N, C-alpha and C positions, 0 to 999 in steps of 0.2 A: 678302406678303414677296417680294422680288425673287429672281430665279433664282440669282444668285451667292451669296445668303445662305441658300438653301434647304438644309435639313439632311435627310438620309435617316433615316427612323424605321422601326422594327419590320420589317414585311414588305417594305418598299421596299429594304432592304439586300440586295444581290445577291451578296456574297462568301460562299463556302462556309464558310471558317473565319475567325474574328475573335478578337482579343485582347480579353477582356471585363474591365471594371472596374466595381465596384459603386458606388452612390451614396455609401456610407459609406467608400469607399477599399478595400474588399475586392477582391483581385485573383483572378479566376477562371481566369486563364491563357488559353491558346489553346484555344477550344472551337468546335464547329460553330455556325453561325448559329441553327439551330433550337433547340439546347440553350440558347444565350444568350437567345433569345426566350422560352423556357419559364421561365427563371429570372426574367426581367423580369415576365412575366405573373403568376407566383406572388407577386411582391412588389407587384403592382398598379402597376408603373411602365412606362416606355417604354425601348426599346433605341435609343440614338441613336448614329449614326456620327460620331465626333469627329475621326478622322484617317484619311480615305479613302486617302491615298497611302502609308501605312505598310505594311510587309510583316510579318505580316498586318494588315489594317485594324483600327483600334482603335475599340471601341464602349464606351459608358458606359451603365449602367442608371441612369436618373434620371426625375424628373417633368418632362417636356418643357415643359408649359404654364407651370410655375413658373420654369423655366430661361429661357424666352423672355421672360416678364414681367420678370425681373431684368435681362436684357440690355437690354431697351427702357428700363428705369428708369435704367440706367447711361448709356445714350446720351443721354437727356434731361438728366441731371445734367451730363454733359460739355458738352452744347450750351449749358446755362445759364452755365457757367463760362467759355466761350470769349469772347474780346473781339474785336469787329469793329473793324477799323481803317478809318477813313474818310479817303480821300485827296482833297483838293481841288486842282484844277489852276488855275494862274494863268498866262496866256499874255502874253508880252511880245514886243517887237520891238527891234531895235537902235536904230531911229530914234524911240523913244518919248520924249515930253516929260517933264520932271522932275515936273510936277504929276500926270501920269498914273501915273508910278511911285509917287508918294506915295499916291495913291488906291488903287492895287492893293496896296501894302504894308499900308495900313490894313486892308483886307479880310483879308489874309493873317494879320495879327496877331489879328484877331477869330477867325479859324478856329483859330489856334494856342491861343488862350485857351479855346476850346471843346474842346480836346483832339484836334483833327484834324491829320493830317499835310498838308503843303502841298508841291506839286510845282510849281516854277517852270520854265516852258518859254520859251525864246527861239527863235522861228521865223526861219530864215534864208531870205531870198528872193534869187533871181537871183545877182548878183555878191557878195552878202554871204557866199555859200558859199565864196568864195576865201579869206576871212579869218574863220573861225569863232571865232577867239580873241576877237573883239569881243563875241560872245555870252557868253563866259566872263567877260569884263570887266564886262558888264552885270549878270550874276548876282552877281559879287563886290560890286558897288555895292549891289545889293538885300540881299545877306547882311549888309553893314554896318548896314543899317536894321532888320533883324529879329533880329540875333544876341542881343539882350537877352531875347527871348521864345522862342528856338528853339535846338535843337542841330542841327548839319548832319549829316544821315544819309549823303548822297552829295555828293561834290565836283562842281562843274560838269563835266558829261560830254557830249561831242559824240556824238550818235546820229543819223546821217543828216542831215536838214534841221533838227534840233532840237539845242539845248544845254539839258540838263536838270540840275536841282539839287533834291534832296529834303530838306526840313527837317521836324523833328519837334518837338513841344512840349517845353519844358524840364522836366526831372524836378524834382518838389518845388516 
């Protein structure tokens, strides 16, 4: 377990007085740490510090091994349910030929059909930086070719030397 997730148990708790709560919801109130520890030992459970910043700190009497197992199980379930978004990037330039645009758009459509997001980037070189609108015009031309397969997530946006546009697969 990492240090930030480390929980203080039993004798490791340094507070003199703690607010003690039982595993079944029983409230023991503010008691000394030793008294709370003896209650936990009588029940065959652990004394776990759950709110160290409270005044007085809050401890719960529980089976710590079972609690940790359930936390790890919840984390694994959450990880299973999360969806990883894959973003593919396609680079263009202002002076690109039409057949090259068609080829790159064909790849973008394949990515979109696979459910991937596609980021189109127009790189501006030298004097092209003086008129970045040309990059936005290029992306509008590309958008016309992919709009049947995609939804536009971001309008063409000038970011430094790049003009970017993000498209996502069409829903349904």
